[in-house]
C-alpha positions as CSV (number, residue, x, y, z in Angstrom):
1,X,69.0,-21.6,-18.5
2,X,68.2,-25.3,-18.3
3,X,64.9,-27.0,-19.1
4,X,63.2,-28.8,-16.2
5,X,61.0,-31.8,-16.3
6,X,59.2,-30.7,-13.1
7,X,55.9,-28.9,-13.5
8,X,56.5,-25.2,-13.3
9,X,55.2,-23.1,-10.4
10,X,53.9,-20.6,-13.0
11,X,53.6,-20.2,-16.7
12,X,54.2,-16.6,-17.7
13,X,52.8,-15.4,-21.0
14,X,53.4,-11.9,-22.5
15,X,51.5,-11.3,-25.7
16,X,52.6,-8.5,-28.0
17,X,49.7,-6.6,-29.7
18,X,50.0,-4.7,-32.9
19,X,48.9,-1.5,-31.3
20,X,51.9,-1.4,-28.9
21,X,49.9,-2.9,-26.1
22,X,50.8,-6.1,-24.3
23,X,49.0,-8.6,-22.1
24,X,50.6,-10.4,-19.2
25,X,49.0,-13.6,-18.0
26,X,50.2,-16.0,-15.3
27,X,48.9,-19.6,-15.0
28,X,49.6,-21.2,-11.6
29,X,50.3,-24.8,-11.1
30,X,46.7,-25.3,-9.9
31,X,45.4,-23.9,-13.2
32,X,44.2,-20.5,-11.8
33,X,45.1,-17.5,-13.9
34,X,45.7,-13.8,-13.3
35,X,46.2,-11.4,-16.2
36,X,46.1,-7.8,-17.3
37,X,46.4,-5.8,-20.5
38,X,48.9,-3.0,-20.6
39,X,48.1,-0.3,-23.1
40,X,49.8,2.8,-24.3
41,X,53.1,3.7,-22.4
42,X,52.4,0.9,-20.0
43,X,52.5,-1.6,-22.9
44,X,56.0,-0.3,-23.7
45,X,57.3,-0.3,-20.1
46,X,55.9,-3.4,-18.6
47,X,57.1,-6.2,-20.9
48,X,60.8,-5.3,-20.4
49,X,60.2,-4.7,-16.7
50,X,58.4,-8.1,-16.3
51,X,61.2,-9.8,-18.3
52,X,63.7,-8.2,-16.0
53,X,61.8,-9.6,-13.0
54,X,62.0,-13.0,-14.6
55,X,65.7,-12.7,-15.2
56,X,66.4,-11.4,-11.6
57,X,64.2,-14.0,-9.9
58,X,65.4,-17.0,-11.8
59,X,69.0,-16.1,-12.0
60,X,69.3,-15.0,-8.3
61,X,66.9,-17.8,-7.2
62,X,64.4,-15.7,-5.4
63,X,61.4,-17.7,-4.2
64,X,59.1,-14.8,-3.1
65,X,59.6,-12.0,-5.6
66,X,56.9,-10.9,-7.9
67,X,56.5,-14.2,-9.8
68,X,56.8,-16.2,-6.5
69,X,54.0,-14.2,-5.0
70,X,51.8,-14.7,-8.1
71,X,52.5,-18.4,-7.9
72,X,51.4,-18.2,-4.2
73,X,48.0,-16.8,-5.3
74,X,48.6,-13.0,-5.5
75,X,46.7,-11.5,-8.5
76,X,48.3,-8.9,-10.7
77,X,45.8,-6.3,-9.2
78,X,47.3,-7.0,-5.7
79,X,50.5,-5.2,-6.7
80,X,49.6,-1.5,-6.2
81,X,47.3,0.9,-4.5
82,X,45.3,0.0,-2.4
83,X,47.6,-3.0,-1.8
84,X,44.8,-5.4,-0.8
85,X,47.3,-8.0,0.5
86,X,49.3,-5.4,2.5
87,X,52.9,-4.3,1.9
88,X,55.3,-6.4,-0.1
89,X,57.1,-9.1,1.9
90,X,60.8,-8.3,2.5
91,X,62.1,-10.6,-0.3
92,X,59.7,-9.1,-2.8
93,X,60.8,-5.6,-1.7
94,X,64.4,-6.6,-2.3
95,X,63.5,-7.9,-5.7
96,X,61.8,-4.7,-6.6
97,X,64.8,-2.7,-5.6
98,X,67.1,-4.9,-7.7
99,X,64.8,-4.9,-10.7
100,X,64.5,-1.1,-10.4
101,X,68.2,-0.7,-10.8
102,X,68.4,-3.0,-13.8
103,X,65.5,-1.0,-15.3
104,X,67.4,2.2,-14.6
105,X,70.5,0.7,-16.4
106,X,68.3,-0.2,-19.4
107,X,66.7,3.3,-19.5
108,X,70.0,5.1,-19.2
109,X,71.8,2.8,-21.7
110,X,74.7,2.4,-19.3
111,X,75.9,-0.1,-16.7
112,X,76.1,0.6,-13.0
113,X,79.3,-0.6,-11.3
114,X,78.6,-3.4,-8.8
115,X,79.7,-1.3,-5.8
116,X,77.3,1.5,-6.8
117,X,74.5,-1.0,-7.6
118,X,74.8,-2.5,-4.1
119,X,75.1,0.9,-2.4
120,X,72.0,2.2,-4.1
121,X,70.0,-0.9,-3.4
122,X,70.9,-0.8,0.3
123,X,69.8,2.9,0.4
124,X,66.6,2.2,-1.4
125,X,65.7,-0.7,0.9
126,X,66.6,1.4,4.0
127,X,63.6,3.6,3.1
128,X,61.2,0.7,3.3
129,X,59.7,-1.0,6.4
130,X,61.5,-4.3,6.9
131,X,61.5,-6.8,9.7
132,X,64.3,-6.6,12.3
133,X,67.5,-8.3,11.1
134,X,66.6,-8.1,7.4
135,X,69.6,-6.9,5.3
136,X,70.2,-6.7,1.6
137,X,72.7,-9.3,0.4
138,X,75.2,-7.5,-1.9
139,X,75.3,-9.0,-5.4
140,X,78.6,-10.1,-6.8
141,X,79.9,-8.9,-10.2
142,X,79.2,-12.4,-11.5
143,X,75.6,-12.4,-10.3
144,X,75.0,-9.0,-11.9
145,X,76.6,-10.2,-15.2
146,X,74.4,-13.3,-15.1
147,X,71.2,-11.3,-14.7
148,X,72.3,-8.9,-17.5
149,X,72.9,-11.9,-19.8
150,X,69.6,-13.5,-19.0
151,X,67.7,-10.2,-19.4
152,X,69.5,-9.5,-22.7
153,X,68.3,-12.9,-24.0
154,X,64.8,-12.3,-22.9
155,X,64.7,-8.7,-24.3
156,X,66.0,-9.9,-27.6
157,X,63.4,-12.6,-27.8
158,X,60.7,-10.0,-27.0
159,X,62.0,-7.5,-29.6
160,X,62.0,-10.3,-32.3
161,X,58.5,-11.4,-31.4
162,X,56.0,-10.4,-34.1
163,X,52.8,-8.7,-33.1
164,X,50.0,-11.2,-32.3
165,X,52.5,-13.7,-30.8
166,X,53.2,-14.6,-27.2
167,X,56.4,-15.2,-25.3
168,X,56.0,-18.1,-22.9
169,X,58.2,-18.7,-19.9
170,X,58.2,-21.4,-17.3
171,X,58.9,-20.1,-13.8
172,X,60.4,-22.6,-11.3
173,X,61.2,-21.7,-7.7
174,X,64.8,-22.0,-6.5
175,X,66.0,-25.6,-6.3
176,X,64.6,-26.1,-9.8
177,X,65.6,-24.6,-13.0
178,X,63.7,-22.2,-15.2
179,X,63.3,-22.6,-18.9
180,X,62.5,-20.4,-21.8
181,X,59.9,-22.1,-24.0
182,X,59.3,-21.3,-27.6
183,X,56.8,-18.5,-28.3
184,X,53.6,-19.5,-30.0
185,X,50.8,-17.8,-31.9
186,X,47.5,-17.1,-30.0
């Protein structure tokens, strides 16, 4: 991933705590922040999930997935029951389906073939309310491989991060590049 000189739309920070917990904070371009601490099993699940989101959204150039919505002003508490902002927009629902299959791969320790990946994503999205004419764009084998590579890099950096330190990522919307910045001690 290339570095960008443009101000990021969002700075994503994931702090690793010694007790297995993690904290996600997102600072928007206007300086506002949303954050949450993830303890117990959530502290184990969410950092890889959030890093998978980053890999998917930056590699596939989604503007309005999870991080795009946060950059637009959604708070982390807006993602879940009672869904104060309403249902996810179509692009964010697509991103969730794609991220879900990459999470499934990671959990199973196996890779899903591109044809199966796309078939399952279409079936998952068919169960959700979408505007007329919205259709999932099948991912190519090269796109899937690129997301896997980006995710592997991010997960390796997270695994190597000592407790008490923070992984910091700059999120740029499509048309810009995203960069991985050095982690720092908080």
